[in-house]
Each structure stands twice: as C-alpha cells, then as structure tokens.
A tleap script that builds the chain and sets N, CA, C and O, in Angstrom:
source leaprc.protein.ff14SB
mol = sequence {
  NMET ARG ASP SER ASP GLU GLU SER ARG LEU
  LYS PRO THR PHE ILE GLN CYS VAL LEU LEU
  HIE THR HIE ARG LEU LYS ILE GLY ILE PRO
  LYS VAL LEU SER LEU PRO ASN ASP GLU LEU
  SER LYS ALA TYR VAL LEU LEU MET TYR VAL
  PHE LYS ARG ALA TYR LEU ARG ARG TYR PHE
  CSER
}
set mol.1.N position { 3.179 -7.563 1.916 }
set mol.1.CA position { 2.703 -6.365 1.339 }
set mol.1.C position { 2.366 -7.139 -0.061 }
set mol.1.O position { 1.351 -6.772 -0.653 }
set mol.2.N position { 3.125 -8.146 -0.606 }
set mol.2.CA position { 2.747 -8.844 -2.021 }
set mol.2.C position { 1.134 -9.430 -1.830 }
set mol.2.O position { 0.336 -9.594 -2.753 }
set mol.3.N position { 0.987 -9.588 -0.962 }
set mol.3.CA position { -0.623 -10.255 -0.782 }
set mol.3.C position { -1.543 -9.015 -1.231 }
set mol.3.O position { -2.407 -9.069 -2.106 }
set mol.4.N position { -1.205 -7.926 -0.494 }
set mol.4.CA position { -1.899 -6.641 -0.714 }
set mol.4.C position { -2.134 -6.295 -2.054 }
set mol.4.O position { -3.247 -6.117 -2.549 }
set mol.5.N position { -0.784 -6.184 -2.768 }
set mol.5.CA position { -0.633 -6.023 -4.016 }
set mol.5.C position { -1.620 -6.808 -5.195 }
set mol.5.O position { -2.163 -6.329 -6.191 }
set mol.6.N position { -1.620 -8.145 -4.686 }
set mol.6.CA position { -2.586 -8.838 -5.815 }
set mol.6.C position { -3.874 -8.851 -5.281 }
set mol.6.O position { -4.723 -8.961 -6.167 }
set mol.7.N position { -4.346 -8.776 -4.101 }
set mol.7.CA position { -5.733 -8.234 -3.850 }
set mol.7.C position { -6.141 -6.949 -4.323 }
set mol.7.O position { -7.298 -6.940 -4.740 }
set mol.8.N position { -5.625 -6.030 -4.371 }
set mol.8.CA position { -5.815 -4.651 -4.754 }
set mol.8.C position { -5.802 -4.628 -6.412 }
set mol.8.O position { -6.399 -3.702 -6.962 }
set mol.9.N position { -5.136 -5.627 -7.217 }
set mol.9.CA position { -5.130 -5.619 -8.369 }
set mol.9.C position { -4.153 -4.838 -9.145 }
set mol.9.O position { -4.130 -4.834 -10.376 }
set mol.10.N position { -3.308 -4.146 -8.354 }
set mol.10.CA position { -2.674 -3.071 -8.852 }
set mol.10.C position { -1.343 -3.581 -9.155 }
set mol.10.O position { -0.871 -4.461 -8.435 }
set mol.11.N position { -0.681 -3.114 -10.159 }
set mol.11.CA position { 0.678 -3.474 -10.545 }
set mol.11.C position { 1.717 -3.253 -9.628 }
set mol.11.O position { 1.864 -2.216 -8.981 }
set mol.12.N position { 2.638 -4.525 -9.569 }
set mol.12.CA position { 3.657 -4.138 -8.635 }
set mol.12.C position { 4.938 -3.161 -8.817 }
set mol.12.O position { 5.886 -2.967 -8.056 }
set mol.13.N position { 4.628 -2.597 -10.128 }
set mol.13.CA position { 5.483 -1.551 -10.597 }
set mol.13.C position { 4.974 -0.126 -10.606 }
set mol.13.O position { 5.591 0.805 -11.124 }
set mol.14.N position { 3.927 -0.033 -10.060 }
set mol.14.CA position { 3.456 1.434 -9.591 }
set mol.14.C position { 4.281 1.578 -8.459 }
set mol.14.O position { 4.819 0.761 -7.712 }
set mol.15.N position { 4.249 3.176 -8.521 }
set mol.15.CA position { 4.995 3.863 -7.429 }
set mol.15.C position { 4.716 3.680 -6.228 }
set mol.15.O position { 5.572 3.698 -5.343 }
set mol.16.N position { 3.585 3.495 -6.046 }
set mol.16.CA position { 3.014 3.511 -4.663 }
set mol.16.C position { 3.438 2.010 -4.232 }
set mol.16.O position { 3.838 1.884 -3.075 }
set mol.17.N position { 3.384 0.784 -5.109 }
set mol.17.CA position { 3.689 -0.452 -4.585 }
set mol.17.C position { 5.237 -0.289 -4.371 }
set mol.17.O position { 5.744 -0.705 -3.329 }
set mol.18.N position { 5.940 0.269 -5.279 }
set mol.18.CA position { 7.311 0.210 -5.128 }
set mol.18.C position { 7.896 1.043 -3.529 }
set mol.18.O position { 8.608 0.466 -2.707 }
set mol.19.N position { 7.456 2.303 -3.401 }
set mol.19.CA position { 7.538 2.772 -2.299 }
set mol.19.C position { 7.426 2.152 -1.020 }
set mol.19.O position { 8.270 2.248 -0.129 }
set mol.20.N position { 6.128 1.378 -0.944 }
set mol.20.CA position { 6.091 0.479 0.190 }
set mol.20.C position { 6.522 -0.761 0.372 }
set mol.20.O position { 6.182 -1.459 1.328 }
set mol.21.N position { 7.346 -1.134 -0.588 }
set mol.21.CA position { 8.059 -2.437 -0.704 }
set mol.21.C position { 9.567 -2.177 -0.311 }
set mol.21.O position { 10.234 -3.068 0.213 }
set mol.22.N position { 10.085 -0.914 -0.584 }
set mol.22.CA position { 11.494 -0.604 -0.337 }
set mol.22.C position { 11.887 0.013 0.700 }
set mol.22.O position { 13.078 0.142 0.986 }
set mol.23.N position { 10.536 0.649 1.662 }
set mol.23.CA position { 10.912 1.670 2.557 }
set mol.23.C position { 10.038 0.880 3.600 }
set mol.23.O position { 9.373 -0.112 3.302 }
set mol.24.N position { 10.122 1.484 4.977 }
set mol.24.CA position { 9.408 0.884 5.927 }
set mol.24.C position { 8.204 1.756 5.953 }
set mol.24.O position { 8.252 2.834 5.362 }
set mol.25.N position { 6.919 1.317 6.708 }
set mol.25.CA position { 5.850 2.144 6.587 }
set mol.25.C position { 6.207 3.483 7.176 }
set mol.25.O position { 5.971 4.548 6.604 }
set mol.26.N position { 6.723 3.384 8.215 }
set mol.26.CA position { 7.163 4.881 8.852 }
set mol.26.C position { 7.290 5.715 7.800 }
set mol.26.O position { 6.593 6.699 7.550 }
set mol.27.N position { 8.505 5.145 6.992 }
set mol.27.CA position { 9.006 6.052 5.753 }
set mol.27.C position { 8.132 6.143 4.366 }
set mol.27.O position { 7.999 7.116 3.623 }
set mol.28.N position { 7.633 4.955 4.260 }
set mol.28.CA position { 6.805 4.710 3.036 }
set mol.28.C position { 5.418 5.561 2.642 }
set mol.28.O position { 5.119 6.116 1.585 }
set mol.29.N position { 4.611 5.435 4.035 }
set mol.29.CA position { 3.455 6.212 3.777 }
set mol.29.C position { 3.804 7.604 3.745 }
set mol.29.O position { 3.206 8.077 2.778 }
set mol.30.N position { 4.504 8.536 4.347 }
set mol.30.CA position { 4.558 9.743 4.058 }
set mol.30.C position { 5.056 10.041 2.500 }
set mol.30.O position { 4.646 10.995 1.838 }
set mol.31.N position { 5.939 9.132 2.070 }
set mol.31.CA position { 6.403 9.585 0.632 }
set mol.31.C position { 5.226 9.158 -0.283 }
set mol.31.O position { 5.251 9.780 -1.345 }
set mol.32.N position { 4.078 8.169 -0.165 }
set mol.32.CA position { 2.985 7.749 -0.870 }
set mol.32.C position { 2.211 9.002 -0.644 }
set mol.32.O position { 2.018 9.610 -1.697 }
set mol.33.N position { 1.733 9.543 0.368 }
set mol.33.CA position { 0.704 10.632 0.371 }
set mol.33.C position { 1.082 11.965 0.085 }
set mol.33.O position { 0.283 12.901 0.078 }
set mol.34.N position { 2.797 12.103 -0.251 }
set mol.34.CA position { 3.189 13.276 -0.967 }
set mol.34.C position { 3.299 13.263 -2.339 }
set mol.34.O position { 3.733 14.246 -2.938 }
set mol.35.N position { 2.919 12.154 -2.960 }
set mol.35.CA position { 2.627 12.122 -4.351 }
set mol.35.C position { 1.594 13.143 -5.072 }
set mol.35.O position { 1.005 13.956 -4.360 }
set mol.36.N position { 1.371 13.118 -6.416 }
set mol.36.CA position { 0.548 13.772 -7.283 }
set mol.36.C position { -0.909 13.450 -6.929 }
set mol.36.O position { -1.266 12.303 -6.662 }
set mol.37.N position { -1.639 14.380 -6.935 }
set mol.37.CA position { -2.967 13.977 -6.734 }
set mol.37.C position { -3.704 12.768 -7.604 }
set mol.37.O position { -4.565 11.967 -7.239 }
set mol.38.N position { -3.207 12.891 -8.575 }
set mol.38.CA position { -3.691 11.841 -9.713 }
set mol.38.C position { -3.095 10.312 -9.400 }
set mol.38.O position { -3.480 9.318 -10.015 }
set mol.39.N position { -2.314 10.295 -8.574 }
set mol.39.CA position { -1.963 9.159 -8.114 }
set mol.39.C position { -2.396 8.538 -6.594 }
set mol.39.O position { -2.247 7.410 -6.126 }
set mol.40.N position { -2.971 9.714 -6.057 }
set mol.40.CA position { -3.517 9.366 -4.499 }
set mol.40.C position { -4.500 8.086 -4.584 }
set mol.40.O position { -4.449 7.195 -3.736 }
set mol.41.N position { -5.414 8.065 -5.691 }
set mol.41.CA position { -6.543 7.258 -5.697 }
set mol.41.C position { -6.127 5.877 -5.803 }
set mol.41.O position { -6.737 5.049 -5.125 }
set mol.42.N position { -4.928 5.406 -6.752 }
set mol.42.CA position { -4.226 4.168 -6.509 }
set mol.42.C position { -3.556 3.858 -4.994 }
set mol.42.O position { -3.504 2.690 -4.608 }
set mol.43.N position { -3.075 4.885 -4.204 }
set mol.43.CA position { -2.383 4.893 -3.199 }
set mol.43.C position { -3.672 4.558 -2.246 }
set mol.43.O position { -3.547 3.524 -1.588 }
set mol.44.N position { -4.706 5.173 -2.104 }
set mol.44.CA position { -5.630 4.753 -1.167 }
set mol.44.C position { -6.030 3.401 -1.322 }
set mol.44.O position { -5.894 2.596 -0.400 }
set mol.45.N position { -6.442 3.139 -2.259 }
set mol.45.CA position { -6.678 1.367 -2.736 }
set mol.45.C position { -5.643 0.631 -2.099 }
set mol.45.O position { -5.963 -0.242 -1.293 }
set mol.46.N position { -4.551 0.839 -2.323 }
set mol.46.CA position { -3.455 0.179 -1.776 }
set mol.46.C position { -3.244 0.156 -0.270 }
set mol.46.O position { -3.059 -0.936 0.268 }
set mol.47.N position { -3.256 1.288 0.464 }
set mol.47.CA position { -3.369 1.490 1.842 }
set mol.47.C position { -4.364 0.713 2.408 }
set mol.47.O position { -4.117 -0.006 3.376 }
set mol.48.N position { -5.842 0.803 1.736 }
set mol.48.CA position { -6.920 0.101 2.234 }
set mol.48.C position { -6.586 -1.514 2.424 }
set mol.48.O position { -6.781 -2.225 3.410 }
set mol.49.N position { -6.076 -1.803 1.274 }
set mol.49.CA position { -5.730 -3.546 1.573 }
set mol.49.C position { -4.605 -3.863 2.605 }
set mol.49.O position { -4.501 -4.802 3.395 }
set mol.50.N position { -3.782 -2.779 2.356 }
set mol.50.CA position { -2.579 -3.096 3.600 }
set mol.50.C position { -2.987 -3.127 4.947 }
set mol.50.O position { -2.472 -3.872 5.780 }
set mol.51.N position { -4.077 -2.185 5.225 }
set mol.51.CA position { -4.404 -2.106 6.319 }
set mol.51.C position { -5.528 -3.323 6.736 }
set mol.51.O position { -5.711 -3.658 7.907 }
set mol.52.N position { -6.130 -3.827 5.768 }
set mol.52.CA position { -7.075 -4.951 5.784 }
set mol.52.C position { -6.288 -6.204 6.215 }
set mol.52.O position { -6.887 -7.063 6.862 }
set mol.53.N position { -5.106 -6.355 5.933 }
set mol.53.CA position { -4.518 -7.380 5.814 }
set mol.53.C position { -3.771 -7.376 7.177 }
set mol.53.O position { -3.609 -8.475 7.708 }
set mol.54.N position { -3.297 -6.268 7.807 }
set mol.54.CA position { -3.020 -6.063 8.905 }
set mol.54.C position { -3.912 -6.568 10.132 }
set mol.54.O position { -3.612 -7.305 11.071 }
set mol.55.N position { -5.242 -5.853 9.776 }
set mol.55.CA position { -6.390 -6.228 10.591 }
set mol.55.C position { -6.599 -7.555 10.745 }
set mol.55.O position { -6.521 -8.053 11.869 }
set mol.56.N position { -6.892 -8.312 9.634 }
set mol.56.CA position { -7.168 -9.568 9.450 }
set mol.56.C position { -6.053 -10.472 10.018 }
set mol.56.O position { -6.403 -11.560 10.474 }
set mol.57.N position { -4.884 -10.170 10.036 }
set mol.57.CA position { -3.571 -10.893 10.658 }
set mol.57.C position { -3.866 -10.943 12.372 }
set mol.57.O position { -3.812 -11.948 13.081 }
set mol.58.N position { -4.154 -9.703 12.746 }
set mol.58.CA position { -4.137 -9.556 14.044 }
set mol.58.C position { -5.296 -10.083 14.598 }
set mol.58.O position { -5.187 -10.472 15.761 }
set mol.59.N position { -6.706 -10.229 13.897 }
set mol.59.CA position { -7.821 -10.808 14.545 }
set mol.59.C position { -7.975 -12.215 14.680 }
set mol.59.O position { -8.559 -12.847 15.561 }
set mol.60.N position { -7.182 -12.727 13.376 }
set mol.60.CA position { -7.297 -14.240 13.606 }
set mol.60.C position { -5.919 -14.708 14.261 }
set mol.60.O position { -5.604 -15.881 14.062 }
set mol.61.N position { -5.474 -14.290 14.660 }
set mol.61.CA position { -4.386 -14.620 15.256 }
set mol.61.C position { -4.278 -14.536 17.062 }
set mol.61.O position { -3.234 -14.852 17.633 }
savepdb mol mol.pdb
quit
C-alpha cells in the first residue's frame, strides 16, 4: 500500500489512504466507495495504483 501512495502522489493522510491502510481491502474498498462524490476522484486514482501494483506483482512473480 505504501508504494501505491507514493506512486499516486496522494498524501498518506487523505481519508482514502487511511481507510485502505487501517482496514482489509474487503472492508476498506466499500468504505472508500461510500465517500462523498468530491472524494471519489482521489479514491479512483489510489485504487488504480493499488490494482496496478497487485497486477505487476502477480505478473512478474
């Protein structure tokens, strides 16, 4: 998760980052998606980087 934060250039104190750091993905993703609309653009960017890291890890291992 920390790598995704750095790549996305989002501050680790943004609510999206905090939710995904403190909860498992199964719990954190629905909480992130239930945020207000103005927060969803940052959530989208963060989730794309999280899934990118997961894909690359699986692809190269």
